[in-house]
LUMSEVO-778733 format. One record per residue (C-alpha): residue number from 0; x, y, z. Coordinates in Angstrom, 2 decimals. Example, Ala and Ser with C-alpha at 12.3 -4.5 7.8 and 13.67 -1.06 7.14 Angstrom:
<n=0&u=12.30&v=-4.50&w=7.80>
<n=1&u=13.67&v=-1.06&w=7.14>
***
This chain:
<n=0&u=104.85&v=16.06&w=37.66>
<n=1&u=102.76&v=16.71&w=34.55>
<n=2&u=98.98&v=16.40&w=34.41>
<n=3&u=96.97&v=15.44&w=31.35>
<n=4&u=93.21&v=16.08&w=31.26>
<n=5&u=91.75&v=13.03&w=29.47>
<n=6&u=88.44&v=11.88&w=27.97>
<n=7&u=86.09&v=14.66&w=29.09>
<n=8&u=82.61&v=15.21&w=27.71>
<n=9&u=82.48&v=18.33&w=25.52>
<n=10&u=80.23&v=19.98&w=28.11>
<n=11&u=83.00&v=19.82&w=30.74>
<n=12&u=84.97&v=22.86&w=29.61>
<n=13&u=84.13&v=25.96&w=31.63>
<n=14&u=86.44&v=28.89&w=30.98>
<n=15&u=88.10&v=28.34&w=34.35>
<n=16&u=89.38&v=24.92&w=33.21>
<n=17&u=90.69&v=26.30&w=29.91>
<n=18&u=92.42&v=29.18&w=31.68>
<n=19&u=94.06&v=26.77&w=34.12>
<n=20&u=95.37&v=24.57&w=31.29>
<n=21&u=96.74&v=27.66&w=29.54>
<n=22&u=98.46&v=29.10&w=32.62>
<n=23&u=100.02&v=26.03&w=34.25>
<n=24&u=103.21&v=24.65&w=32.71>
<n=25&u=102.65&v=21.27&w=34.37>
<n=26&u=99.27&v=20.76&w=32.67>
<n=27&u=99.68&v=19.42&w=29.14>
<n=28&u=98.29&v=21.58&w=26.35>
<n=29&u=96.37&v=18.66&w=24.91>
<n=30&u=92.64&v=18.00&w=25.00>
<n=31&u=90.79&v=14.84&w=24.00>
<n=32&u=87.36&v=15.97&w=22.86>
<n=33&u=85.22&v=13.00&w=21.70>
<n=34&u=82.94&v=14.02&w=18.83>
<n=35&u=81.69&v=10.55&w=17.74>
<n=36&u=80.02&v=12.02&w=14.63>
<n=37&u=79.95&v=15.17&w=12.52>
<n=38&u=76.20&v=14.91&w=11.94>
<n=39&u=73.86&v=16.74&w=14.31>
<n=40&u=71.14&v=14.20&w=13.49>
<n=41&u=73.35&v=11.27&w=14.53>
<n=42&u=74.56&v=13.15&w=17.62>
<n=43&u=70.93&v=13.59&w=18.65>
<n=44&u=70.28&v=9.86&w=18.14>
<n=45&u=73.33&v=9.15&w=20.32>
<n=46&u=71.98&v=11.58&w=22.93>
<n=47&u=75.32&v=13.35&w=23.06>
<n=48&u=73.77&v=16.59&w=24.25>
<n=49&u=75.33&v=18.90&w=21.65>
<n=50&u=75.08&v=19.66&w=17.94>
<n=51&u=77.85&v=19.80&w=15.36>
<n=52&u=77.64&v=23.59&w=15.44>
<n=53&u=78.06&v=23.73&w=19.22>
<n=54&u=81.00&v=21.32&w=19.03>
<n=55&u=82.79&v=23.38&w=16.37>
<n=56&u=82.17&v=26.56&w=18.35>
<n=57&u=83.80&v=24.90&w=21.38>
<n=58&u=86.81&v=23.89&w=19.24>
<n=59&u=87.29&v=27.51&w=18.16>
<n=60&u=86.98&v=28.70&w=21.76>
<n=61&u=89.53&v=26.16&w=23.00>
<n=62&u=92.06&v=27.12&w=20.31>
<n=63&u=91.60&v=30.79&w=21.13>
<n=64&u=91.99&v=30.13&w=24.87>
<n=65&u=94.99&v=27.75&w=24.56>
<n=66&u=97.22&v=28.73&w=21.61>
<n=67&u=99.00&v=25.72&w=20.12>
<n=68&u=96.72&v=23.21&w=21.84>
<n=69&u=96.81&v=19.64&w=20.48>
<n=70&u=93.39&v=18.08&w=19.85>
<n=71&u=92.32&v=14.45&w=19.64>
<n=72&u=88.91&v=12.83&w=19.28>
<n=73&u=86.86&v=9.64&w=18.95>
<n=74&u=84.66&v=8.81&w=15.94>
<n=75&u=82.25&v=5.97&w=15.19>
<n=76&u=81.45&v=4.87&w=11.63>
<n=77&u=78.07&v=3.34&w=10.87>
<n=78&u=76.02&v=4.19&w=13.96>
<n=79&u=72.37&v=3.12&w=13.88>
<n=80&u=70.53&v=4.93&w=11.08>
<n=81&u=73.62&v=6.72&w=9.76>
<n=82&u=73.09&v=7.77&w=6.14>
<n=83&u=75.70&v=8.53&w=3.52>
<n=84&u=75.07&v=12.25&w=4.09>
<n=85&u=75.65&v=11.80&w=7.83>
<n=86&u=78.92&v=10.05&w=7.04>
<n=87&u=80.04&v=12.86&w=4.72>
<n=88&u=79.35&v=15.37&w=7.48>
<n=89&u=81.75&v=13.42&w=9.71>
<n=90&u=84.34&v=13.49&w=6.92>
<n=91&u=83.93&v=17.25&w=6.64>
<n=92&u=84.33&v=17.70&w=10.42>
<n=93&u=87.67&v=15.86&w=10.27>
<n=94&u=88.74&v=18.20&w=7.48>
<n=95&u=87.52&v=21.30&w=9.30>
<n=96&u=89.11&v=20.61&w=12.70>
<n=97&u=92.36&v=18.88&w=11.63>
<n=98&u=92.89&v=16.80&w=14.77>
<n=99&u=96.43&v=15.86&w=15.81>
<n=100&u=95.33&v=12.41&w=16.98>
<n=101&u=92.22&v=10.30&w=16.51>
<n=102&u=90.59&v=7.02&w=17.54>
<n=103&u=88.20&v=5.71&w=14.91>
<n=104&u=86.00&v=2.61&w=15.08>
<n=105&u=83.18&v=0.86&w=13.25>
<n=106&u=79.98&v=0.79&w=15.30>
<n=107&u=79.24&v=-2.39&w=17.23>
<n=108&u=76.00&v=-2.84&w=19.17>
<n=109&u=76.59&v=-3.29&w=22.90>
<n=110&u=74.17&v=-4.65&w=25.46>
<n=111&u=72.91&v=-2.49&w=28.31>
<n=112&u=73.01&v=0.64&w=26.17>
<n=113&u=70.12&v=2.83&w=25.06>
<n=114&u=70.89&v=2.03&w=21.41>
<n=115&u=70.66&v=-1.71&w=22.10>
<n=116&u=67.12&v=-1.39&w=23.45>
<n=117&u=65.72&v=1.40&w=21.26>
<n=118&u=67.64&v=1.55&w=17.98>
<n=119&u=68.29&v=-0.85&w=15.12>
<n=120&u=71.82&v=-1.72&w=14.00>
<n=121&u=70.81&v=-1.26&w=10.36>
<n=122&u=74.03&v=-0.23&w=8.62>
<n=123&u=75.54&v=-3.14&w=6.71>
<n=124&u=78.91&v=-4.36&w=8.00>
<n=125&u=80.62&v=-3.79&w=4.66>
<n=126&u=79.27&v=-0.22&w=4.62>
<n=127&u=80.58&v=0.38&w=8.15>
<n=128&u=84.03&v=-0.86&w=7.17>
<n=129&u=84.10&v=1.20&w=3.98>
<n=130&u=83.08&v=4.35&w=5.86>
<n=131&u=85.61&v=3.63&w=8.59>
<n=132&u=88.41&v=3.34&w=6.03>
<n=133&u=87.34&v=6.62&w=4.45>
<n=134&u=87.43&v=8.33&w=7.85>
<n=135&u=90.88&v=6.88&w=8.59>
<n=136&u=92.22&v=8.08&w=5.23>
<n=137&u=90.92&v=11.63&w=5.72>
<n=138&u=92.05&v=11.72&w=9.34>
<n=139&u=95.61&v=10.74&w=8.37>
<n=140&u=95.73&v=13.39&w=5.64>
<n=141&u=94.52&v=16.14&w=7.96>
<n=142&u=96.60&v=15.03&w=10.97>
<n=143&u=99.72&v=15.07&w=8.81>
<n=144&u=98.96&v=18.67&w=7.84>
<n=145&u=98.37&v=19.62&w=11.47>
<n=146&u=101.48&v=17.86&w=12.76>
<n=147&u=103.72&v=19.37&w=10.07>
<n=148&u=103.20&v=22.76&w=11.70>
<n=149&u=105.55&v=21.49&w=14.42>
<n=150&u=108.48&v=21.13&w=12.00>
<n=151&u=111.18&v=23.60&w=13.01>
<n=152&u=109.84&v=23.95&w=16.55>
<n=153&u=111.70&v=22.92&w=19.69>
<n=154&u=109.56&v=20.73&w=21.94>
<n=155&u=109.81&v=19.28&w=25.42>
<n=156&u=109.68&v=15.48&w=25.28>
<n=157&u=109.26&v=13.00&w=28.13>
<n=158&u=111.46&v=10.00&w=27.28>
<n=159&u=109.71&v=6.61&w=27.39>
<n=160&u=112.50&v=4.34&w=26.16>
<n=161&u=113.93&v=2.80&w=23.01>
<n=162&u=111.93&v=3.05&w=19.82>
<n=163&u=110.20&v=-0.23&w=18.94>
<n=164&u=111.40&v=0.14&w=15.34>
<n=165&u=115.03&v=1.09&w=15.87>
<n=166&u=117.60&v=0.19&w=18.52>
<n=167&u=119.45&v=3.43&w=17.76>
<n=168&u=116.47&v=5.73&w=18.42>
<n=169&u=114.61&v=6.81&w=21.53>
<n=170&u=110.88&v=7.44&w=21.77>
<n=171&u=108.97&v=9.87&w=23.95>
<n=172&u=105.82&v=11.99&w=24.14>
<n=173&u=105.49&v=15.73&w=23.67>
<n=174&u=103.07&v=18.11&w=25.36>
<n=175&u=100.37&v=17.14&w=22.87>
<n=176&u=100.85&v=13.40&w=23.58>
<n=177&u=102.31&v=12.79&w=20.12>
<n=178&u=105.07&v=10.22&w=19.77>
<n=179&u=108.47&v=11.82&w=19.11>
<n=180&u=111.40&v=9.77&w=17.75>
<n=181&u=115.00&v=11.00&w=18.02>
<n=182&u=118.52&v=9.46&w=17.94>
<n=183&u=119.91&v=7.88&w=21.11>
<n=184&u=123.07&v=9.99&w=21.38>
<n=185&u=125.01&v=11.87&w=24.02>
<n=186&u=123.73&v=15.36&w=24.76>
<n=187&u=124.38&v=18.31&w=27.02>
<n=188&u=122.67&v=18.56&w=30.39>
<n=189&u=121.12&v=22.04&w=30.50>
<n=190&u=121.18&v=22.04&w=34.31>
<n=191&u=124.87&v=21.10&w=34.62>
<n=192&u=127.18&v=22.91&w=32.21>
<n=193&u=129.82&v=20.65&w=30.71>
<n=194&u=128.10&v=17.39&w=31.63>
<n=195&u=127.19&v=15.09&w=28.74>
<n=196&u=124.60&v=12.38&w=29.23>
<n=197&u=122.43&v=9.85&w=27.43>
<n=198&u=118.71&v=10.22&w=28.00>
<n=199&u=116.96&v=7.66&w=30.20>
<n=200&u=113.25&v=6.82&w=30.57>
<n=201&u=111.64&v=9.52&w=32.69>
<n=202&u=114.05&v=12.25&w=31.55>
<n=203&u=112.89&v=15.44&w=29.88>
<n=204&u=114.74&v=16.43&w=26.71>
<n=205&u=114.43&v=19.23&w=24.19>
<n=206&u=113.97&v=18.02&w=20.61>
<n=207&u=113.96&v=20.13&w=17.45>
<n=208&u=111.33&v=18.66&w=15.13>
<n=209&u=112.49&v=17.93&w=11.58>
<n=210&u=109.64&v=15.86&w=10.08>
<n=211&u=106.09&v=14.75&w=10.83>
<n=212&u=103.48&v=12.17&w=9.85>
<n=213&u=99.92&v=11.55&w=11.00>
<n=214&u=101.12&v=9.68&w=14.09>
<n=215&u=104.76&v=10.53&w=14.72>
<n=216&u=107.20&v=13.44&w=14.92>
<n=217&u=110.93&v=13.06&w=14.32>
<n=218&u=113.77&v=15.33&w=15.30>
<n=219&u=117.23&v=15.73&w=16.78>
<n=220&u=117.82&v=16.08&w=20.49>
<n=221&u=119.33&v=19.30&w=21.85>
<n=222&u=119.82&v=18.64&w=25.56>
<n=223&u=118.45&v=17.08&w=28.71>
<n=224&u=116.44&v=19.53&w=30.80>
<n=225&u=113.75&v=19.77&w=33.47>
<n=226&u=110.10&v=20.74&w=33.33>
<n=227&u=110.88&v=23.96&w=35.20>
<n=228&u=113.79&v=25.00&w=32.96>
<n=229&u=112.30&v=24.00&w=29.61>
<n=230&u=109.78&v=26.80&w=29.01>
<n=231&u=112.44&v=29.35&w=28.05>
<n=232&u=113.67&v=27.11&w=25.22>
<n=233&u=110.48&v=25.61&w=23.75>
<n=234&u=109.00&v=27.31&w=20.70>
<n=235&u=105.22&v=27.38&w=20.18>
<n=236&u=103.61&v=25.37&w=17.40>
***
């Protein structure tokens, strides 16, 4: 069984947690670290409890503690009072960190929140949408750069099933929760010499990555394996 630590607050990363993620093969080397904004002023208005500088320092510490870790985040465009300078600081954070995955949204006022009662939703809708598109464009550029570092590496992939875009391809997820596409062909079974199999949902396979985009990796499958046996064959990003 593999464990994935999801949606923590940036304050929830004592060194003991990072060390555990680094040491245990059954804990995925992927961390979702919601930033929401790259502006310390906006983060304070959101009452996030950290500054941009503290967030970036944590990113550096995580990458030092868990080599090859995959990072994802959440961002909001057009929060109450966000200026153009605040927006540009979020753009620069995306460029600085180079996340592997991201979830980006235009701000929408919600009832029963502090912002609903105390702040004014004063950023025009067209401005929110323009800023959101700019964030998406920059995110895709930077994520493509980050994901291309996996090209040439051999990765463990948990098979999910057929690709939605091709009946001749399979789709799965790697350690960093990125989608990996590879041909649905016969392969060796690393645990049973001479046996050839076709991968099924729930199987682990080794895939050598040949190309990457902002959302997807592609490669060719090497063999079926197990979580226990895979570590000797996987190459770090």
